[in-house]
Backbone as CSV, one residue per row, in Angstrom:
resi,resn,N_x,N_y,N_z,CA_x,CA_y,CA_z,C_x,C_y,C_z
1,MET,0.848,-1.165,0.000,0.000,0.000,0.000,0.899,1.234,0.000
2,GLN,0.570,2.204,-0.804,1.295,3.468,-0.829,0.299,4.609,-0.834
3,ARG,0.644,5.679,-0.170,-0.159,6.904,-0.165,0.733,8.023,-0.666
4,LYS,0.167,8.968,-1.394,0.978,10.023,-1.986,0.426,11.398,-1.659
5,ALA,1.332,12.342,-1.575,0.992,13.753,-1.412,2.007,14.555,-2.207
6,THR,1.596,15.730,-2.634,2.453,16.593,-3.425,2.508,17.976,-2.790
7,ALA,3.697,18.536,-2.738,3.880,19.920,-2.303,4.511,20.689,-3.455
8,VAL,3.953,21.853,-3.750,4.515,22.754,-4.746,4.840,24.054,-4.026
9,TRP,6.094,24.512,-4.151,6.530,25.764,-3.532,7.028,26.683,-4.635
10,GLU,6.560,27.917,-4.626,6.982,28.888,-5.625,7.476,30.143,-4.921
11,GLY,8.708,30.559,-5.254,9.273,31.764,-4.673,10.294,31.457,-3.610
12,GLY,10.763,32.507,-2.957,11.753,32.373,-1.891,11.117,31.898,-0.606
13,LEU,11.959,31.672,0.402,11.454,31.142,1.671,10.416,32.061,2.298
14,LYS,10.732,33.347,2.453,9.811,34.254,3.150,8.727,34.832,2.260
15,ASP,8.998,35.027,0.980,7.990,35.640,0.115,7.249,34.612,-0.744
16,GLY,7.650,33.353,-0.655,7.027,32.315,-1.465,5.742,31.800,-0.871
17,LYS,5.090,30.967,-1.651,3.846,30.337,-1.212,3.842,28.899,-1.712
18,GLY,3.201,28.046,-0.942,3.123,26.645,-1.323,1.699,26.137,-1.320
19,ARG,1.551,24.961,-1.944,0.264,24.276,-1.994,0.499,22.797,-1.726
20,LEU,-0.369,22.208,-0.945,-0.304,20.787,-0.620,-1.520,20.078,-1.195
21,THR,-1.290,18.923,-1.823,-2.383,18.145,-2.399,-2.140,16.670,-2.096
22,THR,-3.200,15.981,-1.687,-3.124,14.538,-1.470,-3.868,13.835,-2.595
23,ASP,-3.459,12.611,-2.884,-4.132,11.857,-3.942,-5.622,11.688,-3.669
24,SER,-5.995,11.600,-2.395,-7.413,11.458,-2.048,-8.177,12.759,-2.270
25,ARG,-7.449,13.851,-2.432,-7.994,15.198,-2.615,-8.608,15.757,-1.339
26,VAL,-8.370,15.123,-0.200,-8.793,15.707,1.068,-8.098,17.058,1.230
27,LEU,-6.830,17.091,0.862,-6.126,18.365,0.716,-5.991,18.591,-0.786
28,ALA,-6.478,19.713,-1.273,-6.415,20.005,-2.702,-5.947,21.448,-2.866
29,ASP,-4.691,21.600,-3.235,-4.095,22.927,-3.366,-4.265,23.745,-2.087
30,THR,-4.089,23.076,-0.944,-4.205,23.729,0.352,-2.974,24.610,0.568
31,PRO,-3.170,25.910,0.786,-2.023,26.808,0.879,-1.262,26.680,2.200
32,TYR,0.041,26.912,2.100,0.889,27.072,3.277,1.990,28.054,2.912
33,SER,2.620,28.636,3.937,3.601,29.690,3.683,4.557,29.807,4.867
34,PHE,5.522,30.687,4.733,6.423,30.994,5.844,5.607,31.461,7.046
35,GLY,4.609,32.298,6.793,3.781,32.823,7.874,3.004,31.754,8.605
36,THR,2.441,30.784,7.876,1.665,29.727,8.548,2.574,28.759,9.291
37,ARG,3.823,28.721,8.894,4.750,27.789,9.529,5.504,28.406,10.706
38,PHE,5.906,29.656,10.568,6.789,30.250,11.569,6.213,31.458,12.304
39,GLU,5.142,32.051,11.810,4.673,33.310,12.382,3.264,33.269,12.946
40,GLY,2.634,32.116,12.983,1.303,32.012,13.569,0.177,32.521,12.683
41,THR,0.456,32.766,11.414,-0.594,33.157,10.482,-1.568,31.986,10.326
42,PRO,-2.882,32.251,10.296,-3.830,31.149,10.125,-3.546,30.343,8.856
43,GLY,-3.664,29.058,8.974,-3.407,28.150,7.871,-2.630,26.957,8.365
44,THR,-2.361,26.031,7.494,-1.686,24.807,7.911,-0.188,24.886,7.683
45,ASN,0.494,23.855,8.143,1.944,23.734,7.967,2.314,22.271,8.130
46,PRO,3.510,21.879,7.702,3.887,20.464,7.780,3.828,19.890,9.192
47,GLU,4.207,20.663,10.191,4.215,20.137,11.565,2.800,19.863,12.062
48,GLU,1.869,20.732,11.735,0.476,20.513,12.113,-0.058,19.234,11.467
49,LEU,0.304,19.015,10.219,-0.153,17.820,9.521,0.467,16.558,10.119
50,ILE,1.724,16.638,10.540,2.342,15.500,11.229,1.614,15.225,12.537
51,GLY,1.260,16.281,13.255,0.503,16.119,14.501,-0.842,15.445,14.266
52,ALA,-1.553,15.877,13.225,-2.847,15.271,12.909,-2.668,13.803,12.536
53,ALA,-1.629,13.519,11.745,-1.368,12.135,11.349,-1.029,11.275,12.562
54,HIS,-0.216,11.800,13.472,0.173,11.011,14.644,-1.042,10.757,15.538
55,ALA,-1.862,11.793,15.768,-3.051,11.625,16.608,-4.013,10.607,16.005
56,GLY,-4.246,10.701,14.698,-5.173,9.772,14.045,-4.668,8.353,14.042
57,CYS,-3.406,8.183,13.716,-2.808,6.850,13.665,-2.796,6.213,15.054
58,PHE,-2.375,6.986,16.056,-2.323,6.461,17.416,-3.709,6.036,17.886
59,SER,-4.728,6.848,17.617,-6.088,6.511,18.060,-6.541,5.168,17.494
60,MET,-6.243,4.925,16.215,-6.607,3.641,15.615,-5.787,2.504,16.209
61,ALA,-4.494,2.746,16.430,-3.636,1.716,17.021,-4.100,1.390,18.438
62,LEU,-4.513,2.404,19.194,-4.996,2.165,20.550,-6.299,1.376,20.521
63,SER,-7.177,1.676,19.579,-8.416,0.917,19.455,-8.113,-0.566,19.235
64,LEU,-7.146,-0.850,18.366,-6.729,-2.233,18.123,-6.188,-2.872,19.396
65,GLN,-5.279,-2.186,20.068,-4.660,-2.744,21.277,-5.683,-2.959,22.384
66,LEU,-6.611,-2.019,22.535,-7.649,-2.198,23.557,-8.508,-3.416,23.230
67,GLY,-8.884,-3.561,21.970,-9.677,-4.722,21.561,-8.965,-6.025,21.850
68,GLU,-7.659,-6.057,21.576,-6.886,-7.271,21.859,-6.785,-7.556,23.347
69,ALA,-6.940,-6.497,24.180,-6.913,-6.674,25.636,-8.307,-6.926,26.198
70,GLY,-9.293,-7.052,25.318,-10.659,-7.317,25.769,-11.392,-6.076,26.240
71,ILE,-10.918,-4.904,25.845,-11.536,-3.635,26.246,-12.173,-2.996,25.016
72,ARG,-13.433,-2.638,25.153,-14.112,-1.924,24.055,-14.294,-0.474,24.484
73,SER,-13.671,0.412,23.742,-13.800,1.828,24.080,-15.002,2.425,23.367
74,GLU,-15.614,3.398,24.024,-16.698,4.155,23.402,-16.126,5.337,22.629
75,ARG,-14.994,5.860,23.118,-14.433,7.066,22.515,-12.959,7.168,22.847
76,ILE,-12.172,7.514,21.854,-10.747,7.803,22.031,-10.510,9.180,21.434
77,GLU,-10.007,10.100,22.242,-9.653,11.429,21.750,-8.174,11.645,22.004
78,THR,-7.435,11.876,20.940,-5.991,12.084,21.040,-5.645,13.448,20.482
79,LYS,-4.981,14.241,21.294,-4.447,15.528,20.861,-2.938,15.369,20.781
80,CYS,-2.361,15.813,19.693,-0.921,15.691,19.496,-0.317,17.088,19.422
81,THR,0.729,17.292,20.205,1.471,18.547,20.172,2.851,18.260,19.609
82,ILE,3.149,18.866,18.477,4.461,18.742,17.853,5.301,19.922,18.303
83,THR,6.476,19.654,18.839,7.406,20.716,19.229,8.420,20.871,18.114
84,PHE,8.530,22.087,17.617,9.371,22.438,16.474,10.302,23.544,16.958
85,GLU,11.588,23.244,17.039,12.536,24.183,17.628,13.705,24.477,16.699
86,LYS,14.290,25.639,16.896,15.519,25.970,16.176,16.693,25.542,17.055
87,LEU,17.453,24.582,16.559,18.642,24.088,17.243,19.875,24.573,16.494
88,ASP,21.041,24.273,17.002,22.283,24.639,16.313,22.352,24.032,14.917
89,THR,21.723,22.877,14.749,21.732,22.178,13.458,20.607,22.628,12.531
90,GLY,19.743,23.545,12.985,18.627,24.032,12.187,17.297,23.682,12.840
91,PHE,16.220,24.030,12.157,14.890,23.722,12.697,14.679,22.214,12.738
92,THR,14.114,21.753,13.862,13.973,20.319,14.105,12.679,20.033,14.864
93,ILE,11.994,18.982,14.467,10.899,18.475,15.294,11.563,17.702,16.420
94,THR,11.417,18.202,17.626,12.112,17.591,18.763,11.210,16.699,19.609
95,ARG,9.882,16.801,19.407,9.009,16.022,20.263,7.610,15.922,19.655
96,SER,6.983,14.805,19.900,5.568,14.626,19.592,4.917,14.114,20.874
97,HIS,4.040,14.924,21.442,3.386,14.551,22.702,1.925,14.193,22.433
98,LEU,1.516,13.018,22.884,0.145,12.549,22.728,-0.595,12.706,24.051
99,ASP,-1.695,13.430,24.032,-2.563,13.601,25.196,-3.848,12.849,24.868
100,VAL,-4.082,11.750,25.580,-5.132,10.806,25.198,-6.196,10.711,26.285
101,ALA,-7.445,10.778,25.875,-8.572,10.566,26.790,-9.434,9.454,26.198
102,VAL,-9.693,8.434,27.002,-10.454,7.271,26.530,-11.641,7.044,27.449
103,ARG,-12.799,6.810,26.836,-13.980,6.409,27.602,-14.197,4.930,27.325
104,ALA,-13.993,4.129,28.373,-14.180,2.679,28.274,-14.660,2.188,29.639
105,PRO,-15.974,2.289,29.892,-16.512,1.902,31.194,-16.101,0.487,31.596
106,GLY,-15.649,0.351,32.836,-15.296,-0.945,33.396,-13.946,-1.486,32.967
107,ALA,-13.168,-0.691,32.230,-11.868,-1.178,31.737,-10.879,-1.367,32.875
108,ASP,-10.067,-2.386,32.752,-8.983,-2.655,33.686,-7.867,-1.628,33.441
109,ARG,-7.466,-0.893,34.476,-6.478,0.188,34.324,-5.105,-0.319,33.875
110,ALA,-4.684,-1.447,34.393,-3.372,-1.977,34.011,-3.376,-2.416,32.543
111,LYS,-4.451,-3.068,32.109,-4.554,-3.470,30.703,-4.620,-2.246,29.796
112,PHE,-5.338,-1.205,30.251,-5.419,0.030,29.483,-4.032,0.658,29.329
113,ALA,-3.304,0.760,30.427,-1.974,1.374,30.387,-1.047,0.610,29.448
114,GLN,-1.095,-0.708,29.491,-0.248,-1.512,28.601,-0.659,-1.338,27.143
115,ALA,-1.969,-1.290,26.901,-2.458,-1.093,25.538,-1.997,0.261,24.996
116,ALA,-2.037,1.298,25.825,-1.599,2.634,25.397,-0.111,2.635,25.065
117,GLU,0.697,1.991,25.883,2.140,1.910,25.608,2.404,1.130,24.319
118,ASN,1.673,0.030,24.137,1.839,-0.759,22.914,1.461,0.069,21.680
119,ALA,0.378,0.835,21.782,-0.056,1.666,20.656,0.957,2.765,20.362
120,LYS,1.499,3.366,21.399,2.495,4.429,21.212,3.716,3.884,20.480
121,ALA,4.166,2.706,20.857,5.350,2.100,20.228,5.042,1.527,18.849
122,GLY,3.825,1.011,18.663,3.509,0.299,17.437,2.825,1.109,16.358
123,CYS,2.359,2.274,16.681,1.689,3.128,15.697,2.642,3.418,14.538
124,PRO,2.227,3.188,13.286,3.119,3.434,12.157,3.677,4.854,12.085
125,VAL,2.912,5.854,12.508,3.452,7.218,12.481,4.503,7.392,13.575
126,SER,4.329,6.763,14.732,5.389,6.790,15.749,6.672,6.225,15.162
127,LYS,6.529,5.147,14.409,7.696,4.500,13.809,8.326,5.374,12.727
128,VAL,7.514,6.053,11.914,8.071,6.860,10.827,8.866,8.044,11.370
129,LEU,8.530,8.499,12.550,9.287,9.606,13.129,10.718,9.187,13.451
130,ARG,10.998,7.893,13.357,12.352,7.369,13.551,12.838,6.618,12.317
131,ALA,12.163,6.768,11.207,12.416,5.946,10.023,13.566,6.457,9.169
132,GLU,14.071,5.545,8.353,15.026,5.912,7.306,14.288,6.732,6.262
133,ILE,14.929,7.755,5.759,14.357,8.585,4.695,15.118,8.292,3.415
134,SER,14.396,7.941,2.365,15.036,7.727,1.059,14.618,8.851,0.126
135,MET,15.351,9.029,-0.977,15.045,10.134,-1.876,15.595,9.864,-3.259
136,ASP,14.855,10.307,-4.261,15.339,10.438,-5.620,15.211,11.923,-5.940
137,ALA,16.285,12.564,-6.345,16.237,14.010,-6.649,16.733,14.232,-8.063
138,ARG,16.042,15.125,-8.790,16.472,15.458,-10.141,16.325,16.954,-10.323
139,LEU,17.119,17.515,-11.182,17.051,18.936,-11.505,16.486,19.071,-12.901
140,ASP,15.327,19.718,-13.008,14.726,19.993,-14.307,15.167,21.386,-14.712
141,ALA,16.198,21.458,-15.554,16.765,22.763,-15.912,16.101,23.336,-17.129
């Protein structure tokens, strides 16, 4: 299975503008810019999208782990905070924090805690944050 997204950036870093599009078209020419990424201007940015992906992926992984532990949840709400900092080596995502609230009446707390840890470690987005990055680059002159 493969999923694809495209980013188009035109112009310089501060005066340029970009557009993000996913094959599913959930994002279709969605704008982003220096302002939306670094200055708090309304709009999206890559870090916000990583946060949404991590929260969504983790919630599904936790649902699986809870089911395997015999726990049926009514609701899983995951908020993800991505920390993006300027280090000596440049801007870096230094942390992804998951704040999770689960409604599962009668659930065993120890089984819940283990399921949450398993989901955090096993979620594919958790893994990609530590993954090898490959690339093919070409210059169209």
